[in-house]
Backbone as CSV, one residue per row, in Angstrom:
resi,resn,N_x,N_y,N_z,CA_x,CA_y,CA_z,C_x,C_y,C_z
1,MET,0.823,-1.199,0.000,0.000,0.000,0.000,0.866,1.262,0.000
2,GLU,1.939,1.245,0.787,2.834,2.402,0.810,3.466,2.631,-0.559
3,ILE,3.863,1.540,-1.216,4.447,1.660,-2.550,3.423,2.217,-3.529
4,PHE,2.185,1.728,-3.464,1.133,2.230,-4.342,0.921,3.729,-4.147
5,VAL,0.904,4.175,-2.907,0.719,5.600,-2.624,1.840,6.424,-3.255
6,GLU,3.079,5.947,-3.134,4.204,6.693,-3.711,4.113,6.734,-5.232
7,VAL,3.794,5.614,-5.857,3.658,5.589,-7.316,2.539,6.532,-7.752
8,ALA,1.425,6.522,-7.023,0.298,7.381,-7.377,0.671,8.861,-7.243
9,LYS,1.416,9.215,-6.207,1.799,10.606,-6.001,2.821,11.071,-7.037
10,LEU,3.808,10.205,-7.338,4.922,10.599,-8.194,4.678,10.284,-9.668
11,ARG,3.644,9.466,-9.947,3.333,9.063,-11.319,4.542,8.394,-11.992
12,SER,5.274,7.630,-11.209,6.494,7.012,-11.756,6.911,5.842,-10.885
13,PHE,7.140,4.690,-11.509,7.669,3.540,-10.782,9.113,3.801,-10.356
14,SER,9.886,4.407,-11.255,11.303,4.645,-10.966,11.483,5.624,-9.817
15,GLU,10.720,6.752,-9.847,10.853,7.747,-8.781,10.369,7.197,-7.444
16,ALA,9.292,6.411,-7.475,8.824,5.791,-6.233,9.875,4.846,-5.685
17,GLY,10.506,4.074,-6.565,11.556,3.171,-6.112,12.736,3.910,-5.528
18,ARG,13.100,5.033,-6.152,14.223,5.828,-5.641,13.918,6.352,-4.243
19,ARG,12.708,6.821,-4.034,12.360,7.360,-2.721,12.317,6.262,-1.658
20,LEU,11.867,5.071,-2.052,11.696,3.978,-1.090,12.912,3.064,-1.005
21,GLY,13.924,3.332,-1.823,15.111,2.488,-1.793,14.899,1.131,-2.440
22,LEU,14.050,1.074,-3.470,13.748,-0.170,-4.175,14.053,-0.010,-5.659
23,THR,14.272,-1.152,-6.333,14.434,-1.101,-7.772,13.073,-0.912,-8.442
24,ARG,13.100,-0.467,-9.685,11.852,-0.308,-10.426,11.137,-1.652,-10.565
25,ALA,11.907,-2.712,-10.794,11.302,-4.040,-10.945,10.597,-4.475,-9.664
26,MET,11.194,-4.175,-8.509,10.584,-4.561,-7.242,9.304,-3.768,-6.988
27,VAL,9.303,-2.493,-7.346,8.089,-1.682,-7.217,6.973,-2.276,-8.074
28,SER,7.289,-2.585,-9.300,6.298,-3.164,-10.209,5.761,-4.483,-9.668
29,LYS,6.633,-5.309,-9.115,6.213,-6.601,-8.565,5.227,-6.407,-7.421
30,HIS,5.509,-5.466,-6.533,4.616,-5.229,-5.399,3.250,-4.699,-5.863
31,ILE,3.246,-3.825,-6.871,1.980,-3.300,-7.381,1.152,-4.421,-8.008
32,LEU,1.804,-5.292,-8.768,1.095,-6.421,-9.365,0.483,-7.329,-8.301
33,GLN,1.245,-7.582,-7.232,0.731,-8.414,-6.139,-0.469,-7.759,-5.468
34,LEU,-0.413,-6.445,-5.297,-1.529,-5.730,-4.690,-2.762,-5.803,-5.582
35,GLU,-2.578,-5.610,-6.887,-3.700,-5.677,-7.818,-4.316,-7.084,-7.841
36,GLU,-3.451,-8.110,-7.781,-3.969,-9.478,-7.752,-4.783,-9.726,-6.485
37,LYS,-4.280,-9.198,-5.359,-4.989,-9.389,-4.093,-6.352,-8.688,-4.114
38,LEU,-6.391,-7.492,-4.705,-7.637,-6.726,-4.760,-8.521,-7.132,-5.935
39,GLN,-7.925,-7.878,-6.872,-8.628,-8.260,-8.105,-9.155,-7.028,-8.835
40,ALA,-8.268,-6.040,-8.941,-8.615,-4.794,-9.633,-7.340,-4.176,-10.181
41,ARG,-7.452,-3.565,-11.344,-6.310,-2.861,-11.925,-6.289,-1.435,-11.380
42,LEU,-5.188,-1.070,-10.736,-5.095,0.227,-10.065,-4.435,1.295,-10.924
43,LEU,-3.570,0.892,-11.847,-2.759,1.853,-12.587,-2.769,1.544,-14.073
44,HIS,-2.806,2.610,-14.872,-2.524,2.502,-16.296,-1.023,2.687,-16.478
45,ARG,-0.374,1.779,-17.190,1.061,1.896,-17.455,1.266,2.185,-18.931
46,SER,2.220,3.053,-19.198,2.693,3.258,-20.565,4.173,3.587,-20.486
47,THR,4.821,3.661,-21.623,6.257,3.985,-21.626,6.512,5.418,-21.201
48,ARG,5.474,6.261,-21.245,5.685,7.687,-20.961,5.159,8.111,-19.606
49,GLU,4.113,7.443,-19.093,3.553,7.904,-17.831,2.779,6.794,-17.136
50,VAL,2.501,7.034,-15.879,1.677,6.153,-15.064,0.503,6.979,-14.562
51,SER,-0.709,6.448,-14.663,-1.885,7.173,-14.197,-2.828,6.212,-13.486
52,LEU,-3.732,6.770,-12.700,-4.663,5.968,-11.922,-5.860,5.545,-12.768
53,THR,-6.288,4.305,-12.574,-7.564,3.876,-13.113,-8.672,4.400,-12.203
54,ASP,-9.922,4.187,-12.590,-11.020,4.583,-11.716,-10.944,3.836,-10.387
55,ALA,-10.605,2.541,-10.452,-10.464,1.765,-9.219,-9.314,2.293,-8.372
56,GLY,-8.217,2.658,-9.046,-7.072,3.213,-8.323,-7.397,4.527,-7.658
57,GLN,-8.180,5.368,-8.363,-8.580,6.656,-7.794,-9.447,6.458,-6.552
58,ALA,-10.368,5.484,-6.619,-11.233,5.217,-5.469,-10.451,4.623,-4.303
59,TYR,-9.412,3.864,-4.600,-8.635,3.176,-3.563,-7.607,4.094,-2.895
60,LEU,-7.193,5.166,-3.599,-6.065,5.970,-3.141,-6.319,6.640,-1.794
61,ALA,-7.465,7.328,-1.613,-7.698,8.087,-0.377,-7.713,7.194,0.861
62,PRO,-8.496,6.113,0.899,-8.438,5.251,2.086,-7.075,4.591,2.262
63,CYS,-6.412,4.320,1.155,-5.078,3.732,1.247,-4.096,4.708,1.903
64,MET,-4.159,5.985,1.504,-3.283,6.999,2.105,-3.555,7.128,3.595
65,ALA,-4.822,7.079,3.990,-5.156,7.184,5.414,-4.603,5.996,6.187
66,THR,-4.704,4.791,5.618,-4.187,3.598,6.288,-2.673,3.654,6.427
67,VAL,-2.001,4.077,5.363,-0.534,4.180,5.394,-0.101,5.210,6.441
68,ALA,-0.783,6.357,6.475,-0.436,7.394,7.450,-0.605,6.889,8.879
69,GLN,-1.685,6.163,9.148,-1.907,5.614,10.489,-0.830,4.593,10.848
70,SER,-0.456,3.773,9.867,0.581,2.771,10.112,1.925,3.425,10.421
71,GLN,2.260,4.459,9.660,3.527,5.154,9.891,3.537,5.853,11.239
72,GLU,2.416,6.439,11.626,2.332,7.109,12.929,2.469,6.098,14.058
73,ALA,1.863,4.927,13.899,1.991,3.886,14.918,3.435,3.411,15.033
74,ALA,4.096,3.237,13.888,5.498,2.806,13.906,6.383,3.863,14.549
75,ARG,6.075,5.150,14.259,6.862,6.232,14.853,6.696,6.259,16.375
76,ALA,5.464,6.097,16.839,5.216,6.104,18.276,5.912,4.925,18.960
77,LEU,5.866,3.755,18.327,6.537,2.591,18.896,8.034,2.793,18.935
78,SER,8.585,3.359,17.861,10.030,3.592,17.809,10.472,4.553,18.899
79,GLN,9.703,5.625,19.083,10.057,6.597,20.117,9.968,5.978,21.506
80,ALA,8.958,5.131,21.723,8.788,4.508,23.040,9.910,3.536,23.351
81,THR,10.328,2.751,22.344,11.338,1.728,22.586,12.752,2.307,22.605
82,GLN,12.943,3.456,21.915,14.285,3.998,21.806,14.558,5.128,22.782
83,ALA,13.515,5.580,23.486,13.690,6.758,24.354,14.807,6.555,25.363
84,GLY,14.848,5.357,25.952,15.889,5.127,26.952,17.022,4.267,26.460
85,ALA,17.044,3.985,25.140,18.061,3.079,24.610,19.394,3.786,24.448
86,GLU,20.448,3.032,24.638,21.792,3.550,24.410,22.028,3.681,22.917
87,LEU,22.603,4.808,22.498,22.935,4.979,21.089,24.130,4.095,20.763
88,ALA,23.993,3.291,19.730,25.036,2.319,19.427,25.074,2.046,17.938
89,GLY,26.207,1.483,17.507,26.354,1.047,16.131,26.909,2.126,15.226
90,PRO,27.100,1.797,13.956,27.668,2.761,13.008,26.722,3.913,12.719
91,LEU,27.298,5.080,12.489,26.545,6.279,12.120,27.326,6.950,10.989
92,ARG,26.845,6.784,9.777,27.573,7.239,8.579,27.162,8.672,8.242
93,ILE,28.147,9.584,8.297,27.897,11.017,8.115,28.781,11.521,6.985
94,GLN,28.218,12.344,6.109,29.002,12.971,5.049,28.840,14.476,5.143
95,ALA,29.930,15.210,4.911,29.889,16.668,5.034,30.930,17.283,4.113
96,PRO,30.758,18.572,3.748,31.810,19.268,2.998,33.115,19.245,3.787
97,SER,34.222,19.144,3.069,35.499,18.949,3.753,35.844,20.112,4.677
98,SER,35.587,21.358,4.242,35.967,22.499,5.078,35.144,22.538,6.355
99,PHE,33.822,22.391,6.242,32.983,22.399,7.442,33.237,21.158,8.290
100,GLY,33.433,20.022,7.641,33.676,18.791,8.387,34.910,18.857,9.251
101,SER,35.997,19.408,8.700,37.240,19.466,9.470,37.249,20.617,10.469
102,GLU,36.637,21.740,10.108,36.697,22.931,10.969,35.723,22.853,12.135
103,TRP,34.535,22.262,11.926,33.510,22.308,12.962,32.866,20.949,13.281
104,LEU,32.508,20.200,12.254,31.694,19.016,12.499,32.459,17.917,13.219
105,ALA,33.731,17.726,12.901,34.499,16.652,13.535,34.510,16.804,15.056
106,ASP,34.719,18.022,15.527,34.731,18.267,16.974,33.355,18.050,17.574
107,ALA,32.305,18.511,16.877,30.944,18.343,17.394,30.572,16.868,17.483
108,VAL,30.909,16.079,16.455,30.594,14.650,16.474,31.365,13.949,17.589
109,ALA,32.604,14.346,17.814,33.383,13.751,18.894,32.745,14.028,20.248
110,ARG,32.330,15.268,20.488,31.693,15.600,21.764,30.338,14.920,21.916
111,PHE,29.600,14.804,20.802,28.321,14.090,20.831,28.525,12.615,21.184
112,SER,29.616,12.026,20.735,29.843,10.587,20.918,30.355,10.222,22.303
113,LEU,30.934,11.165,23.008,31.568,10.842,24.299,30.641,10.113,25.269
114,PRO,29.381,10.512,25.438,28.513,9.793,26.382,27.995,8.460,25.836
115,HIS,28.353,8.118,24.594,27.804,6.914,23.959,28.955,6.044,23.442
116,PRO,29.621,5.311,24.307,30.802,4.542,23.882,30.507,3.447,22.873
117,GLN,29.240,3.036,22.747,28.900,2.001,21.778,28.612,2.579,20.385
118,LEU,28.612,3.889,20.279,28.358,4.532,18.997,29.651,4.567,18.183
119,ALA,29.542,4.308,16.883,30.724,4.277,16.007,30.518,5.213,14.819
120,PRO,30.736,6.526,15.006,30.551,7.454,13.889,31.570,7.192,12.782
121,MET,31.128,7.379,11.546,31.983,7.269,10.372,31.795,8.552,9.576
122,LEU,32.777,9.454,9.655,32.648,10.781,9.052,33.427,10.826,7.740
123,TYR,32.704,11.095,6.653,33.303,11.229,5.334,33.247,12.698,4.944
124,VAL,34.406,13.319,4.726,34.438,14.719,4.311,34.817,14.774,2.839
125,ASP,33.963,15.408,2.055,34.143,15.431,0.603,33.294,16.571,0.053
126,ASP,33.891,17.404,-0.790,33.142,18.518,-1.363,32.302,18.107,-2.567
127,ALA,32.434,16.877,-3.038,31.586,16.402,-4.127,30.149,16.265,-3.629
128,LEU,29.174,16.539,-4.522,27.758,16.454,-4.153,27.297,15.005,-4.304
129,LEU,27.670,14.175,-3.351,27.358,12.754,-3.410,25.891,12.503,-3.089
130,ASP,25.317,11.497,-3.724,23.936,11.104,-3.460,23.896,10.359,-2.127
131,PRO,23.232,10.915,-1.097,23.246,10.269,0.227,22.653,8.870,0.216
132,ILE,21.603,8.651,-0.583,20.955,7.343,-0.604,21.829,6.331,-1.328
133,GLU,22.359,6.728,-2.473,23.198,5.819,-3.244,24.431,5.388,-2.463
134,HIS,25.014,6.306,-1.674,26.235,5.999,-0.937,25.973,5.498,0.478
135,GLY,24.711,5.381,0.863,24.384,4.775,2.146,24.671,5.626,3.362
136,PHE,24.616,6.957,3.246,24.846,7.809,4.401,23.577,7.906,5.244
137,ASP,23.730,7.843,6.558,22.599,8.066,7.457,22.253,9.541,7.544
138,LEU,23.269,10.384,7.419,23.083,11.830,7.565,24.093,12.537,6.678
139,THR,23.618,13.525,5.942,24.485,14.325,5.086,24.313,15.786,5.454
140,ILE,25.437,16.485,5.628,25.416,17.921,5.854,25.706,18.582,4.519
141,ARG,24.835,19.475,4.108,24.967,20.067,2.791,24.788,21.576,2.894
142,VAL,25.599,22.319,2.134,25.405,23.759,1.996,24.527,23.979,0.775
143,GLY,23.380,24.634,0.968,22.513,24.910,-0.156,21.295,24.021,-0.173
144,GLY,20.698,23.876,-1.351,19.431,23.190,-1.486,19.540,21.682,-1.520
145,ILE,18.371,21.031,-1.529,18.302,19.580,-1.584,18.306,19.148,-3.048
146,PRO,19.148,18.190,-3.421,19.195,17.781,-4.819,17.946,17.052,-5.285
147,ASP,17.221,16.363,-4.397,16.023,15.604,-4.775,15.021,15.711,-3.639
148,VAL,14.039,16.618,-3.775,13.125,16.884,-2.668,12.241,15.692,-2.358
149,HIS,12.059,14.774,-3.309,11.215,13.615,-3.053,11.947,12.567,-2.215
150,ALA,13.246,12.417,-2.436,13.977,11.326,-1.803,14.571,11.702,-0.454
151,LEU,14.719,13.003,-0.178,15.423,13.433,1.018,14.567,14.377,1.857
152,ALA,14.688,14.225,3.163,14.102,15.171,4.111,15.206,16.091,4.612
153,MET,14.834,17.285,5.038,15.821,18.288,5.415,15.459,18.924,6.736
154,ARG,16.492,19.251,7.514,16.310,20.083,8.694,17.406,21.146,8.708
155,PRO,17.052,22.423,8.714,18.071,23.481,8.710,18.904,23.440,9.989
156,LEU,20.201,23.663,9.831,21.110,23.685,10.975,21.597,25.100,11.305
157,ALA,22.004,25.850,10.282,22.606,27.160,10.549,22.642,27.963,9.262
158,PRO,22.634,29.302,9.377,22.886,30.112,8.189,24.330,29.940,7.741
159,CYS,24.541,30.030,6.458,25.890,29.935,5.895,26.157,31.221,5.124
160,ARG,26.882,32.128,5.758,27.108,33.456,5.180,28.392,33.471,4.356
161,GLY,28.305,34.133,3.209,29.481,34.322,2.386,30.216,35.586,2.762
162,VAL,31.522,35.599,2.494,32.332,36.778,2.776,33.483,36.825,1.774
163,LEU,33.726,38.013,1.216,34.905,38.210,0.382,36.032,38.692,1.270
164,CYS,37.210,38.118,1.095,38.339,38.561,1.910,39.649,38.360,1.158
165,ALA,40.647,39.072,1.630,41.980,39.005,1.027,43.006,39.319,2.101
166,SER,44.249,39.022,1.820,45.311,39.312,2.784,45.659,40.798,2.734
167,PRO,46.147,41.362,3.850,46.602,42.766,3.826,47.679,43.003,2.777
168,ALA,48.556,42.020,2.568,49.628,42.184,1.581,49.069,42.307,0.168
169,TYR,48.048,41.491,-0.154,47.453,41.585,-1.491,46.819,42.958,-1.689
170,LEU,46.056,43.436,-0.716,45.368,44.721,-0.857,46.359,45.881,-0.920
171,ALA,47.486,45.752,-0.210,48.509,46.795,-0.285,49.128,46.841,-1.682
172,ARG,49.225,45.682,-2.322,49.858,45.625,-3.641,48.905,46.009,-4.762
173,TYR,47.643,45.548,-4.681,46.716,45.721,-5.796,45.617,46.752,-5.526
174,GLY,45.515,47.245,-4.305,44.483,48.208,-3.974,43.224,47.541,-3.463
175,VAL,42.365,48.330,-2.827,41.132,47.830,-2.222,39.966,48.135,-3.152
176,PRO,39.226,47.139,-3.614,38.066,47.410,-4.477,36.996,48.175,-3.703
177,GLN,36.401,49.145,-4.389,35.372,49.966,-3.755,33.960,49.558,-4.168
178,THR,33.819,48.928,-5.313,32.524,48.460,-5.804,32.695,47.054,-6.350
179,PRO,31.607,46.297,-6.462,31.725,44.959,-7.056,32.343,44.982,-8.447
180,GLN,32.053,46.009,-9.251,32.599,46.062,-10.601,34.127,46.192,-10.606
181,ASP,34.700,46.697,-9.519,36.159,46.793,-9.423,36.824,45.422,-9.433
182,LEU,36.046,44.368,-9.133,36.622,43.020,-9.104,37.135,42.588,-10.476
183,HIS,36.634,43.229,-11.532,37.153,42.918,-12.872,38.649,43.194,-12.966
184,GLN,39.136,44.080,-12.138,40.554,44.460,-12.177,41.387,43.683,-11.158
185,HIS,40.780,42.711,-10.494,41.477,42.010,-9.415,41.613,40.520,-9.705
186,ARG,42.551,39.918,-8.994,42.741,38.469,-9.028,41.714,37.834,-8.081
187,CYS,40.860,36.983,-8.596,39.794,36.369,-7.800,40.025,34.865,-7.682
188,LEU,39.810,34.361,-6.489,39.986,32.942,-6.198,38.611,32.308,-6.142
189,HIS,38.398,31.296,-6.956,37.044,30.811,-7.223,36.840,29.384,-6.720
190,PHE,35.707,29.189,-6.021,35.299,27.858,-5.558,34.474,27.197,-6.664
191,SER,34.946,26.091,-7.181,34.357,25.518,-8.396,32.958,24.961,-8.188
192,HIS,32.522,24.743,-6.928,31.197,24.190,-6.691,30.114,25.253,-6.534
193,LEU,30.442,26.537,-6.734,29.394,27.558,-6.704,28.406,27.289,-7.834
194,THR,27.112,27.318,-7.511,26.102,26.920,-8.484,26.015,27.870,-9.671
195,ASP,26.391,29.133,-9.500,26.320,30.107,-10.597,27.668,30.295,-11.285
196,GLY,28.566,29.354,-11.102,29.860,29.457,-11.754,30.635,30.665,-11.271
197,THR,31.217,31.398,-12.203,32.042,32.548,-11.828,31.232,33.838,-11.711
198,GLN,29.909,33.732,-11.663,29.075,34.911,-11.403,28.928,35.101,-9.895
199,TRP,29.394,36.239,-9.399,29.256,36.575,-7.991,28.169,37.635,-7.859
200,HIS,27.227,37.395,-6.933,26.053,38.264,-6.778,26.175,39.094,-5.498
201,PHE,25.808,40.371,-5.600,25.923,41.296,-4.476,24.615,42.068,-4.301
202,THR,24.286,42.365,-3.042,23.152,43.230,-2.742,23.564,44.251,-1.700
203,ARG,22.942,45.428,-1.810,23.114,46.481,-0.802,21.817,47.255,-0.780
204,GLY,20.992,46.968,0.245,19.663,47.544,0.257,18.869,47.031,-0.934
205,GLU,18.357,47.949,-1.761,17.607,47.576,-2.963,18.505,47.392,-4.179
206,GLU,19.773,47.674,-4.031,20.698,47.617,-5.166,21.188,46.190,-5.381
207,ARG,21.266,45.767,-6.638,21.739,44.437,-7.013,22.819,44.566,-8.077
208,GLN,23.887,43.809,-7.904,24.931,43.763,-8.923,25.426,42.328,-9.065
209,THR,25.732,41.952,-10.287,26.319,40.645,-10.576,27.594,40.864,-11.373
210,VAL,28.639,40.194,-10.946,29.947,40.330,-11.596,30.419,38.945,-12.022
211,ARG,30.794,38.801,-13.290,31.421,37.563,-13.744,32.936,37.759,-13.647
212,VAL,33.529,37.134,-12.646,34.947,37.354,-12.379,35.803,36.467,-13.277
213,GLN,37.021,36.911,-13.468,38.029,36.092,-14.131,38.847,35.406,-13.045
214,ALA,38.685,34.097,-12.937,39.320,33.370,-11.832,40.815,33.231,-12.078
215,ALA,41.605,33.782,-11.161,43.050,33.621,-11.231,43.492,32.279,-10.657
216,PHE,42.611,31.684,-9.852,42.913,30.382,-9.239,41.585,29.734,-8.871
217,THR,41.420,28.476,-9.222,40.185,27.750,-8.958,40.498,26.465,-8.216
218,ALA,39.660,26.129,-7.238,39.815,24.863,-6.508,38.438,24.392,-6.063
219,ASN,38.342,23.103,-5.777,37.076,22.540,-5.292,37.078,22.363,-3.791
220,ASN,37.966,23.076,-3.113,38.115,22.942,-1.673,38.331,24.314,-1.060
221,GLY,37.501,24.654,-0.061,37.581,25.970,0.542,38.860,26.230,1.310
222,VAL,39.402,25.205,1.954,40.645,25.374,2.716,41.796,25.731,1.783
223,VAL,41.847,25.075,0.628,42.889,25.373,-0.359,42.811,26.831,-0.795
224,LEU,41.592,27.304,-1.078,41.423,28.688,-1.514,41.793,29.673,-0.413
225,GLN,41.431,29.349,0.823,41.765,30.257,1.925,43.278,30.346,2.114
226,GLN,43.968,29.233,2.011,45.421,29.263,2.136,46.049,30.103,1.028
227,ALA,45.504,29.976,-0.198,46.021,30.788,-1.304,45.797,32.271,-1.035
228,ALA,44.605,32.609,-0.486,44.328,34.011,-0.172,45.269,34.531,0.904
229,GLN,45.540,33.718,1.924,46.439,34.152,2.988,47.863,34.359,2.475
230,ARG,48.218,33.657,1.403,49.529,33.850,0.782,49.578,35.082,-0.115
231,GLY,48.420,35.745,-0.289,48.400,36.957,-1.090,48.081,36.752,-2.553
232,LEU,47.487,35.593,-2.886,47.243,35.295,-4.295,46.066,36.057,-4.860
233,GLY,45.073,36.403,-4.021,43.930,37.126,-4.552,42.807,37.264,-3.544
234,ILE,41.633,37.649,-4.057,40.428,37.832,-3.244,39.614,36.548,-3.308
235,VAL,39.257,35.999,-2.160,38.568,34.720,-2.114,37.103,34.901,-1.724
236,TYR,36.235,34.166,-2.390,34.820,34.051,-2.018,34.758,32.945,-0.971
237,ASN,34.555,33.327,0.289,34.701,32.391,1.397,33.385,32.272,2.161
238,THR,33.368,31.427,3.168,32.248,31.334,4.110,32.744,31.755,5.482
239,THR,31.848,32.304,6.283,32.280,32.753,7.607,32.677,31.586,8.499
240,PHE,32.085,30.378,8.296,32.483,29.263,9.154,33.916,28.831,8.892
241,LEU,34.448,29.151,7.717,35.844,28.827,7.429,36.771,30.014,7.669
242,ALA,36.320,31.229,7.322,37.200,32.401,7.374,37.295,33.032,8.750
243,TRP,36.437,32.648,9.708,36.309,33.396,10.952,37.632,33.573,11.693
244,ARG,38.421,32.508,11.791,39.667,32.606,12.568,40.671,33.526,11.873
245,ALA,40.812,33.382,10.559,41.739,34.239,9.818,41.315,35.704,9.894
246,LEU,39.999,35.960,9.892,39.518,37.336,10.016,39.812,37.892,11.403
247,LEU,39.614,37.079,12.435,39.906,37.541,13.794,41.391,37.801,13.987
248,GLU,42.233,36.970,13.371,43.686,37.115,13.529,44.269,38.164,12.599
249,GLY,43.488,38.593,11.604,43.958,39.630,10.701,44.772,39.133,9.525
250,THR,44.932,37.818,9.356,45.631,37.315,8.178,44.769,37.462,6.921
251,LEU,43.459,37.608,7.109,42.553,38.003,6.042,41.708,39.166,6.542
252,VAL,41.320,40.047,5.631,40.451,41.166,6.004,39.264,41.184,5.045
253,PRO,38.088,41.638,5.507,36.908,41.667,4.634,37.091,42.637,3.470
254,VAL,36.504,42.290,2.353,36.509,43.125,1.154,35.051,43.394,0.769
255,LEU,34.742,44.631,0.388,33.376,45.027,0.032,32.394,44.647,1.147
256,ALA,32.769,44.992,2.371,31.978,44.588,3.534,30.600,45.241,3.571
257,ASP,30.405,46.343,2.835,29.092,46.986,2.832,28.135,46.339,1.823
258,TRP,28.599,45.338,1.106,27.762,44.572,0.193,27.551,43.176,0.771
259,GLU,26.363,42.612,0.522,26.056,41.264,1.022,26.113,40.255,-0.114
260,LEU,26.630,39.086,0.210,26.597,37.947,-0.699,25.351,37.122,-0.391
261,PRO,24.896,36.279,-1.316,23.692,35.481,-1.069,23.815,34.648,0.204
262,LEU,22.728,34.639,0.990,22.701,33.852,2.219,22.289,32.422,1.886
263,ASN,23.101,31.485,2.310,22.795,30.079,2.127,22.528,29.446,3.481
264,HIS,22.352,28.141,3.517,22.115,27.452,4.782,22.847,26.115,4.820
265,LEU,23.285,25.777,5.996,23.746,24.420,6.271,22.527,23.606,6.678
266,SER,22.359,22.456,6.052,21.191,21.630,6.326,21.602,20.191,6.582
267,ALA,20.792,19.509,7.385,20.965,18.079,7.629,19.971,17.344,6.738
268,LEU,20.466,16.422,5.927,19.630,15.653,5.003,19.651,14.184,5.404
269,TYR,18.502,13.541,5.268,18.414,12.107,5.532,17.304,11.533,4.655
270,PRO,17.318,10.224,4.390,16.322,9.644,3.491,14.907,9.880,3.989
271,ALA,14.048,10.357,3.090,12.669,10.640,3.463,11.810,9.386,3.540
272,SER,12.324,8.289,3.000,11.512,7.075,2.920,11.417,6.333,4.242
273,ARG,12.230,6.708,5.217,12.156,6.023,6.506,12.351,7.038,7.634
274,GLN,11.785,6.706,8.780,11.961,7.571,9.937,13.425,7.535,10.379
275,PRO,14.015,8.691,10.702,15.403,8.673,11.153,15.540,7.886,12.442
276,SER,16.629,7.171,12.567,16.881,6.380,13.771,17.106,7.303,14.964
277,ALA,17.110,6.705,16.151,17.321,7.495,17.368,18.665,8.211,17.334
278,LYS,19.701,7.538,16.823,21.026,8.172,16.814,21.093,9.321,15.811
279,VAL,20.394,9.190,14.671,20.363,10.288,13.705,19.593,11.474,14.279
280,ARG,18.429,11.202,14.875,17.648,12.288,15.484,18.438,12.974,16.582
281,ALA,19.125,12.178,17.401,19.880,12.754,18.518,21.014,13.640,18.016
282,LEU,21.710,13.208,16.960,22.805,14.014,16.426,22.272,15.307,15.812
283,ILE,21.171,15.221,15.075,20.599,16.439,14.496,20.190,17.411,15.601
284,ASP,19.529,16.918,16.635,19.138,17.781,17.759,20.368,18.426,18.399
285,PHE,21.436,17.661,18.532,22.681,18.173,19.120,23.244,19.302,18.255
286,LEU,23.269,19.110,16.935,23.828,20.119,16.043,22.963,21.371,16.003
287,VAL,21.640,21.200,16.047,20.752,22.365,16.096,21.034,23.187,17.347
288,ALA,21.199,22.512,18.480,21.504,23.224,19.721,22.857,23.921,19.645
289,GLU,23.813,23.329,18.907,25.142,23.923,18.764,25.114,25.183,17.899
290,TYR,24.310,25.179,16.835,24.453,26.178,15.790,23.304,27.178,15.704
291,GLN,22.261,27.022,16.498,21.139,27.968,16.448,20.971,28.651,17.801
292,PRO,20.465,29.896,17.804,20.002,30.664,16.646,21.132,31.324,15.846
293,VAL,22.290,31.546,16.499,23.445,32.123,15.797,24.612,31.167,15.969
294,PRO,25.219,30.706,14.879,26.331,29.762,15.009,27.532,30.407,15.684
295,PRO,28.366,29.617,16.344,29.465,30.195,17.134,30.459,30.993,16.306
296,TRP,30.708,30.609,15.053,31.660,31.357,14.237,31.145,32.765,13.945
297,ASP,29.825,32.892,13.716,29.269,34.221,13.474,29.213,35.048,14.761
298,ARG,28.978,34.383,15.895,29.000,35.120,17.178,30.368,35.735,17.408
299,GLU,31.425,34.971,17.146,32.784,35.484,17.345,33.039,36.709,16.464
300,LEU,32.608,36.632,15.215,32.823,37.755,14.304,31.982,38.958,14.700
301,ALA,30.758,38.719,15.181,29.895,39.820,15.598,30.479,40.533,16.811
302,VAL,30.989,39.763,17.776,31.596,40.357,18.967,32.795,41.229,18.594
303,ALA,33.567,40.795,17.564,34.733,41.558,17.129,34.377,42.715,16.218
304,GLY,33.076,42.897,15.922,32.656,43.978,15.058,32.888,43.720,13.586
305,LEU,33.119,42.448,13.207,33.400,42.106,11.827,32.183,41.569,11.084
306,LEU,31.046,41.452,11.791,29.828,40.936,11.168,28.623,41.608,11.806
307,ASP,27.738,42.110,10.983,26.513,42.726,11.444,25.394,41.703,11.306
308,LEU,24.837,41.249,12.440,23.789,40.238,12.417,22.403,40.838,12.347
309,ALA,22.304,42.153,12.294,20.982,42.794,12.258,20.255,42.473,10.966
């Protein structure tokens, strides 16, 4: 019944299988078994689309209600049995390398201390890996969800962008006064930015977009920050990575009166199943760590380097 509901909602055997972690053939087999049991054809199949028959349309609403009740009962049972259970076993986590090494590794270690039977497995990689395909229990991602049907999301923290450069670079090449001045500067580019080399700026109602000429490109934020600290150019950074260098003065903000697009750090997990107690507990721990204002932004705000208003 749950499979039928997903196929009916998504109008696709393949998409339903992806959300439920099943092959298309297995989805089709279950639907056929259901139709045989009911002695009614529920779906019209074609090479281009899947649609409900009249019988399928009549069956869908009560079926959805039954599935919802079953899922709620399973959730209540899981919460009751796991409330006092010790967190144990493997916990597979994937995160961007810069955030994973700078912040998440320490948080996961502190989260694990009271749970000696827990075995976290932290994979740091800036590639946009498919959490379901790679078997991750929890994925930390900057930006949007790649597949809203297959993944559930919980926001963890704002992810603010910041342009910065070393004092030596600015002394040599000058300080840009407007976004358009970046055309005359060496820019260090993060290759995973969704808009490529287009950098977007806002100031009040004013909007500007600059397509920079990248003097150096990398797929890793730490690499770019090190290049900026060496004086190679102006880097498009995040405050969770740049905060220490900004506080120490090895990097200084550039075009601080302009804002870069606000993104978010989010926790993603498969939508097809209720998160386990250990996944829920880790997400709750990270939310408490990073909300309402993450610690890196608090440090910058206290130093007068970030306006949180």
